[in-house]
C-alpha positions in Angstrom: 0.2 0.2 0.0 1.2 3.5 -0.9 1.9 6.1 2.1 -1.3 7.9 1.9 -3.1 4.2 2.0 -1.3 3.6 5.2 -2.5 7.0 6.7 -5.9 6.3 5.8 -5.8 2.5 7.4 -4.3 4.2 10.5 -7.2 6.8 10.5 -10.0 4.3 9.6 -8.9 1.6 12.3 -8.2 4.3 14.9 -5.3 3.9 17.7 -7.1 3.3 20.8 -8.3 5.3 23.5 -5.1 5.1 25.6 -2.9 6.6 22.6 -5.8 9.1 22.1 -5.7 10.3 25.4 -1.7 10.7 25.3 -1.9 12.8 22.2 -0.3 10.6 19.7 -0.6 11.1 16.1 0.6 9.4 13.3 2.2 11.7 10.4 3.6 8.9 8.1 2.5 5.5 7.8 4.0 2.7 5.3 5.2 -1.0 5.6 8.7 0.4 5.5 8.6 3.4 8.1 6.0 4.8 10.5 6.2 8.1 12.2 4.5 9.8 15.2 4.4 12.4 17.7 3.4 12.7 21.1 3.3 16.0 23.5 5.4 15.8 26.9 2.8 17.9 28.5 0.4 15.3 30.3 2.7 12.5 30.1 5.2 13.6 32.7 6.2 12.1 35.9 6.2 13.9 39.1 9.5 15.7 38.4 8.7 16.9 35.0 10.5 14.4 32.7 8.3 12.6 30.1 7.2 9.5 31.7 9.0 6.3 30.8 5.9 4.5 30.2 4.9 6.9 27.8 7.8 6.2 25.8 6.5 2.3 25.9 3.1 3.2 25.1 4.2 5.3 21.9 6.2 2.5 21.0 3.7 -0.2 21.4 1.2 1.6 19.6 3.4 2.5 16.6 5.1 -1.4 16.7 1.6 -3.0 16.8 0.0 -1.0 14.3 2.7 -1.6 12.0 2.3 -5.1 12.4 -1.4 -5.1 12.1 -0.8 -3.4 8.9 1.7 -6.0 7.6 -0.4 -9.3 8.4 -3.3 -8.1 6.5 -7.0 -8.8 6.6 -8.0 -11.8 8.6 -5.1 -12.0 10.6 -4.3 -10.1 13.9 -1.1 -9.0 15.4 -0.4 -9.1 19.1 2.3 -7.8 21.2 4.5 -10.7 23.2 7.6 -8.8 24.1 8.5 -5.3 24.4 11.6 -3.4 26.1 12.8 0.1 26.2 16.0 1.9 27.1 15.9 5.6 28.1 19.1 7.6 27.2 18.0 11.1 27.4 14.9 13.0 28.6 12.2 15.2 27.2 10.7 18.1 29.3 8.8 20.2 27.0 7.3 20.3 23.5 6.7 17.0 22.0 8.9 13.6 20.9 8.9 12.2 17.7 9.3 8.5 17.0 10.2 6.5 13.9 9.1 2.9 13.9 11.0 0.7 11.2 10.9 -3.1 11.1 13.8 -5.4 11.8 12.0 -8.4 10.8 8.6 -8.9 8.9 7.6 -12.5 8.8 4.4 -14.6 8.8 4.4 -15.4 12.1 6.5 -12.7 14.0 7.2 -9.3 13.6 10.1 -7.0 15.3 10.1 -3.4 15.1 12.5 -0.8 16.6 11.3 2.6 17.6 13.6 5.4 18.1 12.2 8.4 19.7 13.9 11.7 19.6 13.1 15.0 21.8 12.5 18.3 20.3 16.1 18.9 20.1 16.5 15.9 18.0 18.4 14.1 20.9 17.3 10.5 21.2 15.5 9.8 24.4 14.3 6.0 24.2 14.8 3.1 21.9 11.6 0.8 21.8 11.8 -2.6 20.5 8.5 -4.6 20.2 7.8 -8.4 19.0 4.1 -9.0 17.6 2.9 -12.6 17.2 0.9 -13.1 14.1 -2.4 -14.9 14.4 -5.8 -16.0 12.2 -8.6 -13.8 13.6 -11.4 -16.1 15.3 
């Protein structure tokens, strides 16, 4: 599917209540690459940094949507493993995340999501594995 078709697919399917509440917005979506943003404000921990769990929600949203786009109609991708390494902080503005596939198989997908702050500094690297199943 083309880039425009990917964004239409995401918008038609929806990203889920939690991702919407956190302000996640996809700006690019294809099999090769997805890009999304998320505001820092409203997603912070008590000391004012973007919450580590917010990075994980962003990564899981992107990786799971990308995996479901890959597996096509009649199949469903479900997360089976996720990890995140936080290497810097975001305190204002928004973060931008780029999701790229590491492996696109018939039964498993693996995606890497790199999240940067408004200065372009990498804040978190998330890796998610999804299992692909037939819909019941």
